[in-house]
C-alpha positions in Angstrom: -6.5 21.0 -13.6 -5.1 18.4 -11.1 -2.0 19.7 -9.0 0.8 17.2 -8.9 1.8 16.5 -5.1 5.4 16.2 -5.9 7.4 18.6 -8.6 9.0 17.1 -11.5 12.3 18.2 -10.4 12.2 18.2 -6.5 14.7 19.9 -4.3 15.8 16.5 -2.9 17.6 15.9 -5.9 19.3 19.3 -6.2 23.1 19.1 -6.3 26.2 21.3 -6.2 28.9 19.2 -8.3 32.6 21.0 -7.9 35.2 19.7 -10.1 38.8 19.6 -8.8 41.1 22.3 -10.5 43.3 19.2 -12.1 39.9 16.9 -13.6 40.0 16.9 -17.2 37.5 15.0 -19.9 39.2 11.9 -19.2 39.6 12.7 -15.4 36.8 13.7 -13.9 37.4 14.5 -10.1 36.1 16.4 -7.6 32.9 16.6 -4.8 28.9 16.5 -4.9 26.8 18.1 -2.7 23.1 17.6 -1.9 21.7 21.1 -1.3 18.8 19.9 0.9 20.7 17.3 3.1 24.5 18.8 3.0 25.6 15.2 2.2 28.9 15.1 0.3 30.6 12.6 -1.7 34.0 12.9 -3.2 34.6 11.3 -6.5 37.7 10.3 -8.7 36.1 9.2 -12.1 33.0 9.6 -13.8 32.1 6.3 -13.5 32.2 7.0 -9.5 29.7 10.0 -9.8 27.1 8.2 -11.2 27.3 5.7 -8.7 27.1 8.4 -5.9 24.0 9.9 -7.6 22.5 6.2 -7.4 23.3 5.6 -4.0 22.0 8.9 -3.0 18.7 8.4 -4.7 18.1 4.8 -3.2 18.8 6.2 0.0 16.1 8.8 -0.6 13.9 5.7 -1.9 14.1 4.4 1.4 13.8 7.2 3.4 10.7 7.5 2.0 9.8 4.0 2.0 10.1 4.3 5.7 8.4 7.4 6.4 5.3 6.1 4.4 5.2 2.9 6.7 5.4 5.1 9.8 2.6 7.5 8.8 0.4 4.2 7.5 0.9 2.8 11.1 0.3 6.1 13.0 -2.9 6.0 10.9 -3.9 2.4 12.0 -3.3 3.2 15.9 -6.4 4.2 17.5 
């Protein structure tokens, strides 16, 4: 059996979605909070909610790339 180095559902991608009291099926509004980073983003539509998630995923990918580059550089340094 091979163990995966990363979970299918990593904690870094866990969120709390809080909907405003006046939100409805055609008027989503609320706040999205990343449980690991604590980052919060408010949204006023379903489209903005999806944009917030996409933006957070892009930031996460950029952080991982930078971290991998740093580790690679440290390995090359005598």
